[in-house]
Chimera marker file (.cmm) of the C-alpha trace (Angstrom):
<marker_set name="trace">
<marker id="1" x="4.069" y="13.379" z="13.448" r="1" g="1" b="0" radius="0.5"/>
<marker id="2" x="4.782" y="16.684" z="11.782" r="1" g="1" b="0" radius="0.5"/>
<marker id="3" x="3.409" y="18.894" z="9.022" r="1" g="1" b="0" radius="0.5"/>
<marker id="4" x="5.184" y="16.803" z="6.379" r="1" g="1" b="0" radius="0.5"/>
<marker id="5" x="3.457" y="13.644" z="7.602" r="1" g="1" b="0" radius="0.5"/>
<marker id="6" x="0.145" y="15.496" z="7.278" r="1" g="1" b="0" radius="0.5"/>
<marker id="7" x="0.955" y="16.664" z="3.732" r="1" g="1" b="0" radius="0.5"/>
<marker id="8" x="2.077" y="13.245" z="2.544" r="1" g="1" b="0" radius="0.5"/>
<marker id="9" x="-0.880" y="11.488" z="4.162" r="1" g="1" b="0" radius="0.5"/>
<marker id="10" x="-3.325" y="13.912" z="2.530" r="1" g="1" b="0" radius="0.5"/>
<marker id="11" x="-1.707" y="13.203" z="-0.836" r="1" g="1" b="0" radius="0.5"/>
<marker id="12" x="-1.824" y="9.450" z="-0.167" r="1" g="1" b="0" radius="0.5"/>
<marker id="13" x="-5.578" y="9.707" z="0.434" r="1" g="1" b="0" radius="0.5"/>
<marker id="14" x="-5.949" y="11.616" z="-2.856" r="1" g="1" b="0" radius="0.5"/>
<marker id="15" x="-3.945" y="8.980" z="-4.757" r="1" g="1" b="0" radius="0.5"/>
<marker id="16" x="-6.154" y="6.250" z="-3.266" r="1" g="1" b="0" radius="0.5"/>
<marker id="17" x="-9.035" y="7.736" z="-5.285" r="1" g="1" b="0" radius="0.5"/>
<marker id="18" x="-7.305" y="6.511" z="-8.450" r="1" g="1" b="0" radius="0.5"/>
<marker id="19" x="-7.884" y="2.909" z="-7.343" r="1" g="1" b="0" radius="0.5"/>
<marker id="20" x="-9.652" y="0.569" z="-9.739" r="1" g="1" b="0" radius="0.5"/>
<marker id="21" x="-11.016" y="-1.564" z="-6.901" r="1" g="1" b="0" radius="0.5"/>
<marker id="22" x="-14.762" y="-2.188" z="-7.060" r="1" g="1" b="0" radius="0.5"/>
<marker id="23" x="-15.159" y="-1.757" z="-3.292" r="1" g="1" b="0" radius="0.5"/>
<marker id="24" x="-14.898" y="1.957" z="-2.412" r="1" g="1" b="0" radius="0.5"/>
<marker id="25" x="-13.852" y="1.170" z="1.166" r="1" g="1" b="0" radius="0.5"/>
<marker id="26" x="-10.774" y="-0.594" z="-0.212" r="1" g="1" b="0" radius="0.5"/>
<marker id="27" x="-9.330" y="2.247" z="-2.261" r="1" g="1" b="0" radius="0.5"/>
<marker id="28" x="-5.725" y="2.249" z="-1.096" r="1" g="1" b="0" radius="0.5"/>
<marker id="29" x="-2.910" y="4.672" z="-1.866" r="1" g="1" b="0" radius="0.5"/>
<marker id="30" x="0.809" y="4.719" z="-1.075" r="1" g="1" b="0" radius="0.5"/>
<marker id="31" x="3.639" y="7.201" z="-1.462" r="1" g="1" b="0" radius="0.5"/>
<marker id="32" x="7.334" y="6.488" z="-0.990" r="1" g="1" b="0" radius="0.5"/>
<marker id="33" x="9.276" y="9.504" z="0.246" r="1" g="1" b="0" radius="0.5"/>
<marker id="34" x="12.912" y="10.201" z="1.039" r="1" g="1" b="0" radius="0.5"/>
<marker id="35" x="14.240" y="13.502" z="2.298" r="1" g="1" b="0" radius="0.5"/>
<marker id="36" x="10.804" y="15.131" z="1.896" r="1" g="1" b="0" radius="0.5"/>
<marker id="37" x="10.846" y="14.226" z="-1.802" r="1" g="1" b="0" radius="0.5"/>
<marker id="38" x="8.244" y="11.948" z="-3.371" r="1" g="1" b="0" radius="0.5"/>
<marker id="39" x="9.992" y="9.075" z="-5.123" r="1" g="1" b="0" radius="0.5"/>
<marker id="40" x="7.023" y="7.013" z="-6.317" r="1" g="1" b="0" radius="0.5"/>
<marker id="41" x="3.308" y="6.564" z="-5.785" r="1" g="1" b="0" radius="0.5"/>
<marker id="42" x="0.979" y="3.596" z="-6.020" r="1" g="1" b="0" radius="0.5"/>
<marker id="43" x="-2.664" y="2.674" z="-5.740" r="1" g="1" b="0" radius="0.5"/>
<marker id="44" x="-4.406" y="-0.681" z="-5.780" r="1" g="1" b="0" radius="0.5"/>
<marker id="45" x="-5.458" y="-1.844" z="-9.196" r="1" g="1" b="0" radius="0.5"/>
<marker id="46" x="-5.206" y="-4.589" z="-11.786" r="1" g="1" b="0" radius="0.5"/>
<marker id="47" x="-1.931" y="-5.163" z="-13.654" r="1" g="1" b="0" radius="0.5"/>
<marker id="48" x="-1.460" y="-3.234" z="-16.899" r="1" g="1" b="0" radius="0.5"/>
<marker id="49" x="-3.686" y="-4.690" z="-19.616" r="1" g="1" b="0" radius="0.5"/>
<marker id="50" x="-5.897" y="-6.684" z="-17.221" r="1" g="1" b="0" radius="0.5"/>
<marker id="51" x="-9.495" y="-5.579" z="-16.692" r="1" g="1" b="0" radius="0.5"/>
<marker id="52" x="-9.999" y="-4.283" z="-13.158" r="1" g="1" b="0" radius="0.5"/>
<marker id="53" x="-12.908" y="-5.185" z="-10.910" r="1" g="1" b="0" radius="0.5"/>
<marker id="54" x="-14.293" y="-1.694" z="-11.463" r="1" g="1" b="0" radius="0.5"/>
<marker id="55" x="-14.282" y="-2.369" z="-15.228" r="1" g="1" b="0" radius="0.5"/>
<marker id="56" x="-15.795" y="-5.815" z="-14.656" r="1" g="1" b="0" radius="0.5"/>
<marker id="57" x="-18.483" y="-4.306" z="-12.410" r="1" g="1" b="0" radius="0.5"/>
<marker id="58" x="-17.921" y="-6.812" z="-9.619" r="1" g="1" b="0" radius="0.5"/>
<marker id="59" x="-15.500" y="-7.814" z="-6.885" r="1" g="1" b="0" radius="0.5"/>
<marker id="60" x="-13.995" y="-11.278" z="-7.276" r="1" g="1" b="0" radius="0.5"/>
<marker id="61" x="-13.387" y="-11.473" z="-3.514" r="1" g="1" b="0" radius="0.5"/>
<marker id="62" x="-17.005" y="-10.562" z="-2.705" r="1" g="1" b="0" radius="0.5"/>
<marker id="63" x="-18.239" y="-13.161" z="-5.173" r="1" g="1" b="0" radius="0.5"/>
<marker id="64" x="-16.083" y="-15.813" z="-3.492" r="1" g="1" b="0" radius="0.5"/>
<marker id="65" x="-17.032" y="-14.744" z="0.059" r="1" g="1" b="0" radius="0.5"/>
<marker id="66" x="-13.422" y="-13.998" z="1.064" r="1" g="1" b="0" radius="0.5"/>
<marker id="67" x="-13.032" y="-11.947" z="4.250" r="1" g="1" b="0" radius="0.5"/>
<marker id="68" x="-10.860" y="-8.856" z="4.388" r="1" g="1" b="0" radius="0.5"/>
<marker id="69" x="-7.277" y="-9.659" z="5.343" r="1" g="1" b="0" radius="0.5"/>
<marker id="70" x="-7.441" y="-13.218" z="4.002" r="1" g="1" b="0" radius="0.5"/>
<marker id="71" x="-6.325" y="-14.841" z="0.740" r="1" g="1" b="0" radius="0.5"/>
<marker id="72" x="-4.891" y="-11.644" z="-0.787" r="1" g="1" b="0" radius="0.5"/>
<marker id="73" x="-3.679" y="-13.628" z="-3.784" r="1" g="1" b="0" radius="0.5"/>
<marker id="74" x="-7.289" y="-14.085" z="-4.912" r="1" g="1" b="0" radius="0.5"/>
<marker id="75" x="-7.738" y="-10.562" z="-6.222" r="1" g="1" b="0" radius="0.5"/>
<marker id="76" x="-7.062" y="-8.883" z="-9.554" r="1" g="1" b="0" radius="0.5"/>
<marker id="77" x="-5.494" y="-5.885" z="-7.833" r="1" g="1" b="0" radius="0.5"/>
<marker id="78" x="-1.879" y="-5.313" z="-7.003" r="1" g="1" b="0" radius="0.5"/>
<marker id="79" x="-1.650" y="-3.544" z="-3.638" r="1" g="1" b="0" radius="0.5"/>
<marker id="80" x="-0.751" y="0.150" z="-3.541" r="1" g="1" b="0" radius="0.5"/>
<marker id="81" x="2.472" y="-0.531" z="-1.627" r="1" g="1" b="0" radius="0.5"/>
<marker id="82" x="3.485" y="-3.172" z="-4.177" r="1" g="1" b="0" radius="0.5"/>
<marker id="83" x="2.775" y="-0.797" z="-7.069" r="1" g="1" b="0" radius="0.5"/>
<marker id="84" x="4.869" y="1.961" z="-5.454" r="1" g="1" b="0" radius="0.5"/>
<marker id="85" x="7.795" y="-0.461" z="-4.919" r="1" g="1" b="0" radius="0.5"/>
<marker id="86" x="7.441" y="-1.872" z="-8.454" r="1" g="1" b="0" radius="0.5"/>
<marker id="87" x="7.471" y="1.648" z="-9.921" r="1" g="1" b="0" radius="0.5"/>
<marker id="88" x="10.703" y="2.426" z="-8.055" r="1" g="1" b="0" radius="0.5"/>
<marker id="89" x="12.313" y="-0.721" z="-9.486" r="1" g="1" b="0" radius="0.5"/>
<marker id="90" x="10.989" y="-0.001" z="-12.977" r="1" g="1" b="0" radius="0.5"/>
<marker id="91" x="12.337" y="3.566" z="-12.887" r="1" g="1" b="0" radius="0.5"/>
<marker id="92" x="15.632" y="2.637" z="-11.205" r="1" g="1" b="0" radius="0.5"/>
<marker id="93" x="14.888" y="4.712" z="-8.091" r="1" g="1" b="0" radius="0.5"/>
<marker id="94" x="16.478" y="3.605" z="-4.824" r="1" g="1" b="0" radius="0.5"/>
<marker id="95" x="13.996" y="3.493" z="-1.951" r="1" g="1" b="0" radius="0.5"/>
<marker id="96" x="16.520" y="2.233" z="0.591" r="1" g="1" b="0" radius="0.5"/>
<marker id="97" x="16.078" y="4.270" z="3.777" r="1" g="1" b="0" radius="0.5"/>
<marker id="98" x="12.767" y="5.772" z="2.635" r="1" g="1" b="0" radius="0.5"/>
<marker id="99" x="9.389" y="6.230" z="4.317" r="1" g="1" b="0" radius="0.5"/>
<marker id="100" x="6.186" y="4.779" z="2.889" r="1" g="1" b="0" radius="0.5"/>
<marker id="101" x="2.850" y="6.439" z="3.608" r="1" g="1" b="0" radius="0.5"/>
<marker id="102" x="-0.206" y="4.210" z="3.178" r="1" g="1" b="0" radius="0.5"/>
<marker id="103" x="-3.918" y="4.738" z="3.583" r="1" g="1" b="0" radius="0.5"/>
<marker id="104" x="-4.104" y="1.268" z="5.192" r="1" g="1" b="0" radius="0.5"/>
<marker id="105" x="-1.742" y="-0.781" z="7.330" r="1" g="1" b="0" radius="0.5"/>
<marker id="106" x="0.248" y="-2.999" z="4.952" r="1" g="1" b="0" radius="0.5"/>
<marker id="107" x="-0.641" y="-6.700" z="4.716" r="1" g="1" b="0" radius="0.5"/>
<marker id="108" x="1.955" y="-9.425" z="5.372" r="1" g="1" b="0" radius="0.5"/>
<marker id="109" x="2.905" y="-9.706" z="1.697" r="1" g="1" b="0" radius="0.5"/>
<marker id="110" x="3.496" y="-5.944" z="1.470" r="1" g="1" b="0" radius="0.5"/>
<marker id="111" x="5.297" y="-5.957" z="4.833" r="1" g="1" b="0" radius="0.5"/>
<marker id="112" x="7.808" y="-8.494" z="3.500" r="1" g="1" b="0" radius="0.5"/>
<marker id="113" x="8.374" y="-6.406" z="0.374" r="1" g="1" b="0" radius="0.5"/>
<marker id="114" x="8.796" y="-3.232" z="2.462" r="1" g="1" b="0" radius="0.5"/>
<marker id="115" x="11.409" y="-4.963" z="4.628" r="1" g="1" b="0" radius="0.5"/>
<marker id="116" x="13.399" y="-6.250" z="1.644" r="1" g="1" b="0" radius="0.5"/>
<marker id="117" x="13.176" y="-2.912" z="-0.175" r="1" g="1" b="0" radius="0.5"/>
<marker id="118" x="15.002" y="-1.237" z="2.715" r="1" g="1" b="0" radius="0.5"/>
<marker id="119" x="12.176" y="1.080" z="3.686" r="1" g="1" b="0" radius="0.5"/>
<marker id="120" x="12.816" y="2.299" z="7.244" r="1" g="1" b="0" radius="0.5"/>
<marker id="121" x="9.497" y="3.870" z="8.231" r="1" g="1" b="0" radius="0.5"/>
<marker id="122" x="5.840" y="3.034" z="7.596" r="1" g="1" b="0" radius="0.5"/>
<marker id="123" x="3.061" y="5.527" z="8.330" r="1" g="1" b="0" radius="0.5"/>
<marker id="124" x="-0.502" y="4.314" z="7.793" r="1" g="1" b="0" radius="0.5"/>
<marker id="125" x="-3.930" y="5.848" z="8.307" r="1" g="1" b="0" radius="0.5"/>
<marker id="126" x="-6.367" y="2.937" z="8.700" r="1" g="1" b="0" radius="0.5"/>
<marker id="127" x="-5.805" y="-0.413" z="10.465" r="1" g="1" b="0" radius="0.5"/>
<marker id="128" x="-6.018" y="-3.679" z="8.536" r="1" g="1" b="0" radius="0.5"/>
<marker id="129" x="-6.838" y="-7.117" z="9.982" r="1" g="1" b="0" radius="0.5"/>
<marker id="130" x="-3.439" y="-8.769" z="9.451" r="1" g="1" b="0" radius="0.5"/>
<marker id="131" x="-1.662" y="-9.636" z="12.704" r="1" g="1" b="0" radius="0.5"/>
<marker id="132" x="1.086" y="-11.493" z="10.844" r="1" g="1" b="0" radius="0.5"/>
<marker id="133" x="2.131" y="-8.229" z="9.151" r="1" g="1" b="0" radius="0.5"/>
<marker id="134" x="2.538" y="-6.685" z="12.612" r="1" g="1" b="0" radius="0.5"/>
<marker id="135" x="4.742" y="-9.637" z="13.651" r="1" g="1" b="0" radius="0.5"/>
<marker id="136" x="6.946" y="-9.127" z="10.597" r="1" g="1" b="0" radius="0.5"/>
<marker id="137" x="7.406" y="-5.441" z="11.364" r="1" g="1" b="0" radius="0.5"/>
<marker id="138" x="8.014" y="-6.180" z="15.060" r="1" g="1" b="0" radius="0.5"/>
<marker id="139" x="10.871" y="-8.550" z="14.160" r="1" g="1" b="0" radius="0.5"/>
<marker id="140" x="12.882" y="-5.911" z="12.250" r="1" g="1" b="0" radius="0.5"/>
<marker id="141" x="14.031" y="-2.360" z="12.848" r="1" g="1" b="0" radius="0.5"/>
<marker id="142" x="11.329" y="-0.487" z="10.971" r="1" g="1" b="0" radius="0.5"/>
<marker id="143" x="9.393" y="2.334" z="12.544" r="1" g="1" b="0" radius="0.5"/>
<marker id="144" x="5.649" y="1.683" z="12.069" r="1" g="1" b="0" radius="0.5"/>
<marker id="145" x="3.070" y="4.187" z="13.229" r="1" g="1" b="0" radius="0.5"/>
<marker id="146" x="-0.582" y="4.916" z="12.690" r="1" g="1" b="0" radius="0.5"/>
<marker id="147" x="-1.242" y="8.486" z="11.572" r="1" g="1" b="0" radius="0.5"/>
<marker id="148" x="-3.683" y="10.282" z="13.859" r="1" g="1" b="0" radius="0.5"/>
<link id1="1" id2="2" r="1" g="1" b="0" radius="0.2"/>
<link id1="2" id2="3" r="1" g="1" b="0" radius="0.2"/>
<link id1="3" id2="4" r="1" g="1" b="0" radius="0.2"/>
<link id1="4" id2="5" r="1" g="1" b="0" radius="0.2"/>
<link id1="5" id2="6" r="1" g="1" b="0" radius="0.2"/>
<link id1="6" id2="7" r="1" g="1" b="0" radius="0.2"/>
<link id1="7" id2="8" r="1" g="1" b="0" radius="0.2"/>
<link id1="8" id2="9" r="1" g="1" b="0" radius="0.2"/>
<link id1="9" id2="10" r="1" g="1" b="0" radius="0.2"/>
<link id1="10" id2="11" r="1" g="1" b="0" radius="0.2"/>
<link id1="11" id2="12" r="1" g="1" b="0" radius="0.2"/>
<link id1="12" id2="13" r="1" g="1" b="0" radius="0.2"/>
<link id1="13" id2="14" r="1" g="1" b="0" radius="0.2"/>
<link id1="14" id2="15" r="1" g="1" b="0" radius="0.2"/>
<link id1="15" id2="16" r="1" g="1" b="0" radius="0.2"/>
<link id1="16" id2="17" r="1" g="1" b="0" radius="0.2"/>
<link id1="17" id2="18" r="1" g="1" b="0" radius="0.2"/>
<link id1="18" id2="19" r="1" g="1" b="0" radius="0.2"/>
<link id1="19" id2="20" r="1" g="1" b="0" radius="0.2"/>
<link id1="20" id2="21" r="1" g="1" b="0" radius="0.2"/>
<link id1="21" id2="22" r="1" g="1" b="0" radius="0.2"/>
<link id1="22" id2="23" r="1" g="1" b="0" radius="0.2"/>
<link id1="23" id2="24" r="1" g="1" b="0" radius="0.2"/>
<link id1="24" id2="25" r="1" g="1" b="0" radius="0.2"/>
<link id1="25" id2="26" r="1" g="1" b="0" radius="0.2"/>
<link id1="26" id2="27" r="1" g="1" b="0" radius="0.2"/>
<link id1="27" id2="28" r="1" g="1" b="0" radius="0.2"/>
<link id1="28" id2="29" r="1" g="1" b="0" radius="0.2"/>
<link id1="29" id2="30" r="1" g="1" b="0" radius="0.2"/>
<link id1="30" id2="31" r="1" g="1" b="0" radius="0.2"/>
<link id1="31" id2="32" r="1" g="1" b="0" radius="0.2"/>
<link id1="32" id2="33" r="1" g="1" b="0" radius="0.2"/>
<link id1="33" id2="34" r="1" g="1" b="0" radius="0.2"/>
<link id1="34" id2="35" r="1" g="1" b="0" radius="0.2"/>
<link id1="35" id2="36" r="1" g="1" b="0" radius="0.2"/>
<link id1="36" id2="37" r="1" g="1" b="0" radius="0.2"/>
<link id1="37" id2="38" r="1" g="1" b="0" radius="0.2"/>
<link id1="38" id2="39" r="1" g="1" b="0" radius="0.2"/>
<link id1="39" id2="40" r="1" g="1" b="0" radius="0.2"/>
<link id1="40" id2="41" r="1" g="1" b="0" radius="0.2"/>
<link id1="41" id2="42" r="1" g="1" b="0" radius="0.2"/>
<link id1="42" id2="43" r="1" g="1" b="0" radius="0.2"/>
<link id1="43" id2="44" r="1" g="1" b="0" radius="0.2"/>
<link id1="44" id2="45" r="1" g="1" b="0" radius="0.2"/>
<link id1="45" id2="46" r="1" g="1" b="0" radius="0.2"/>
<link id1="46" id2="47" r="1" g="1" b="0" radius="0.2"/>
<link id1="47" id2="48" r="1" g="1" b="0" radius="0.2"/>
<link id1="48" id2="49" r="1" g="1" b="0" radius="0.2"/>
<link id1="49" id2="50" r="1" g="1" b="0" radius="0.2"/>
<link id1="50" id2="51" r="1" g="1" b="0" radius="0.2"/>
<link id1="51" id2="52" r="1" g="1" b="0" radius="0.2"/>
<link id1="52" id2="53" r="1" g="1" b="0" radius="0.2"/>
<link id1="53" id2="54" r="1" g="1" b="0" radius="0.2"/>
<link id1="54" id2="55" r="1" g="1" b="0" radius="0.2"/>
<link id1="55" id2="56" r="1" g="1" b="0" radius="0.2"/>
<link id1="56" id2="57" r="1" g="1" b="0" radius="0.2"/>
<link id1="57" id2="58" r="1" g="1" b="0" radius="0.2"/>
<link id1="58" id2="59" r="1" g="1" b="0" radius="0.2"/>
<link id1="59" id2="60" r="1" g="1" b="0" radius="0.2"/>
<link id1="60" id2="61" r="1" g="1" b="0" radius="0.2"/>
<link id1="61" id2="62" r="1" g="1" b="0" radius="0.2"/>
<link id1="62" id2="63" r="1" g="1" b="0" radius="0.2"/>
<link id1="63" id2="64" r="1" g="1" b="0" radius="0.2"/>
<link id1="64" id2="65" r="1" g="1" b="0" radius="0.2"/>
<link id1="65" id2="66" r="1" g="1" b="0" radius="0.2"/>
<link id1="66" id2="67" r="1" g="1" b="0" radius="0.2"/>
<link id1="67" id2="68" r="1" g="1" b="0" radius="0.2"/>
<link id1="68" id2="69" r="1" g="1" b="0" radius="0.2"/>
<link id1="69" id2="70" r="1" g="1" b="0" radius="0.2"/>
<link id1="70" id2="71" r="1" g="1" b="0" radius="0.2"/>
<link id1="71" id2="72" r="1" g="1" b="0" radius="0.2"/>
<link id1="72" id2="73" r="1" g="1" b="0" radius="0.2"/>
<link id1="73" id2="74" r="1" g="1" b="0" radius="0.2"/>
<link id1="74" id2="75" r="1" g="1" b="0" radius="0.2"/>
<link id1="75" id2="76" r="1" g="1" b="0" radius="0.2"/>
<link id1="76" id2="77" r="1" g="1" b="0" radius="0.2"/>
<link id1="77" id2="78" r="1" g="1" b="0" radius="0.2"/>
<link id1="78" id2="79" r="1" g="1" b="0" radius="0.2"/>
<link id1="79" id2="80" r="1" g="1" b="0" radius="0.2"/>
<link id1="80" id2="81" r="1" g="1" b="0" radius="0.2"/>
<link id1="81" id2="82" r="1" g="1" b="0" radius="0.2"/>
<link id1="82" id2="83" r="1" g="1" b="0" radius="0.2"/>
<link id1="83" id2="84" r="1" g="1" b="0" radius="0.2"/>
<link id1="84" id2="85" r="1" g="1" b="0" radius="0.2"/>
<link id1="85" id2="86" r="1" g="1" b="0" radius="0.2"/>
<link id1="86" id2="87" r="1" g="1" b="0" radius="0.2"/>
<link id1="87" id2="88" r="1" g="1" b="0" radius="0.2"/>
<link id1="88" id2="89" r="1" g="1" b="0" radius="0.2"/>
<link id1="89" id2="90" r="1" g="1" b="0" radius="0.2"/>
<link id1="90" id2="91" r="1" g="1" b="0" radius="0.2"/>
<link id1="91" id2="92" r="1" g="1" b="0" radius="0.2"/>
<link id1="92" id2="93" r="1" g="1" b="0" radius="0.2"/>
<link id1="93" id2="94" r="1" g="1" b="0" radius="0.2"/>
<link id1="94" id2="95" r="1" g="1" b="0" radius="0.2"/>
<link id1="95" id2="96" r="1" g="1" b="0" radius="0.2"/>
<link id1="96" id2="97" r="1" g="1" b="0" radius="0.2"/>
<link id1="97" id2="98" r="1" g="1" b="0" radius="0.2"/>
<link id1="98" id2="99" r="1" g="1" b="0" radius="0.2"/>
<link id1="99" id2="100" r="1" g="1" b="0" radius="0.2"/>
<link id1="100" id2="101" r="1" g="1" b="0" radius="0.2"/>
<link id1="101" id2="102" r="1" g="1" b="0" radius="0.2"/>
<link id1="102" id2="103" r="1" g="1" b="0" radius="0.2"/>
<link id1="103" id2="104" r="1" g="1" b="0" radius="0.2"/>
<link id1="104" id2="105" r="1" g="1" b="0" radius="0.2"/>
<link id1="105" id2="106" r="1" g="1" b="0" radius="0.2"/>
<link id1="106" id2="107" r="1" g="1" b="0" radius="0.2"/>
<link id1="107" id2="108" r="1" g="1" b="0" radius="0.2"/>
<link id1="108" id2="109" r="1" g="1" b="0" radius="0.2"/>
<link id1="109" id2="110" r="1" g="1" b="0" radius="0.2"/>
<link id1="110" id2="111" r="1" g="1" b="0" radius="0.2"/>
<link id1="111" id2="112" r="1" g="1" b="0" radius="0.2"/>
<link id1="112" id2="113" r="1" g="1" b="0" radius="0.2"/>
<link id1="113" id2="114" r="1" g="1" b="0" radius="0.2"/>
<link id1="114" id2="115" r="1" g="1" b="0" radius="0.2"/>
<link id1="115" id2="116" r="1" g="1" b="0" radius="0.2"/>
<link id1="116" id2="117" r="1" g="1" b="0" radius="0.2"/>
<link id1="117" id2="118" r="1" g="1" b="0" radius="0.2"/>
<link id1="118" id2="119" r="1" g="1" b="0" radius="0.2"/>
<link id1="119" id2="120" r="1" g="1" b="0" radius="0.2"/>
<link id1="120" id2="121" r="1" g="1" b="0" radius="0.2"/>
<link id1="121" id2="122" r="1" g="1" b="0" radius="0.2"/>
<link id1="122" id2="123" r="1" g="1" b="0" radius="0.2"/>
<link id1="123" id2="124" r="1" g="1" b="0" radius="0.2"/>
<link id1="124" id2="125" r="1" g="1" b="0" radius="0.2"/>
<link id1="125" id2="126" r="1" g="1" b="0" radius="0.2"/>
<link id1="126" id2="127" r="1" g="1" b="0" radius="0.2"/>
<link id1="127" id2="128" r="1" g="1" b="0" radius="0.2"/>
<link id1="128" id2="129" r="1" g="1" b="0" radius="0.2"/>
<link id1="129" id2="130" r="1" g="1" b="0" radius="0.2"/>
<link id1="130" id2="131" r="1" g="1" b="0" radius="0.2"/>
<link id1="131" id2="132" r="1" g="1" b="0" radius="0.2"/>
<link id1="132" id2="133" r="1" g="1" b="0" radius="0.2"/>
<link id1="133" id2="134" r="1" g="1" b="0" radius="0.2"/>
<link id1="134" id2="135" r="1" g="1" b="0" radius="0.2"/>
<link id1="135" id2="136" r="1" g="1" b="0" radius="0.2"/>
<link id1="136" id2="137" r="1" g="1" b="0" radius="0.2"/>
<link id1="137" id2="138" r="1" g="1" b="0" radius="0.2"/>
<link id1="138" id2="139" r="1" g="1" b="0" radius="0.2"/>
<link id1="139" id2="140" r="1" g="1" b="0" radius="0.2"/>
<link id1="140" id2="141" r="1" g="1" b="0" radius="0.2"/>
<link id1="141" id2="142" r="1" g="1" b="0" radius="0.2"/>
<link id1="142" id2="143" r="1" g="1" b="0" radius="0.2"/>
<link id1="143" id2="144" r="1" g="1" b="0" radius="0.2"/>
<link id1="144" id2="145" r="1" g="1" b="0" radius="0.2"/>
<link id1="145" id2="146" r="1" g="1" b="0" radius="0.2"/>
<link id1="146" id2="147" r="1" g="1" b="0" radius="0.2"/>
<link id1="147" id2="148" r="1" g="1" b="0" radius="0.2"/>
</marker_set>
């Protein structure tokens, strides 16, 4: 880890504050960087035009009793990593060979997207209970490290 990792992780934490998730412990941010240049950012939140949980004043997952790390499809939010990748595609920005900084270890769905997007390095701050995501990363040549 170097001073750039520290800078990008600090910014990722700041971007996580933009989250529209109802649960403050699940505010997640992501930044995709290449050559020390920020390409895109993302935070977890509802798709454009859809009321977020914060706007609804409740968490769908809490209401349904869904544990963290399970049934990610039952949530209004798009994950921060997904939003950062989607923004790159929308803007026509190549993220092949890039690094993604995340406030939380990516889930299996995000891990698969990261692999197919050509991202070569993942740096995350907080662990996440998804062992399958770790298996996906272990089966490819992507550097994954927890920021300390």
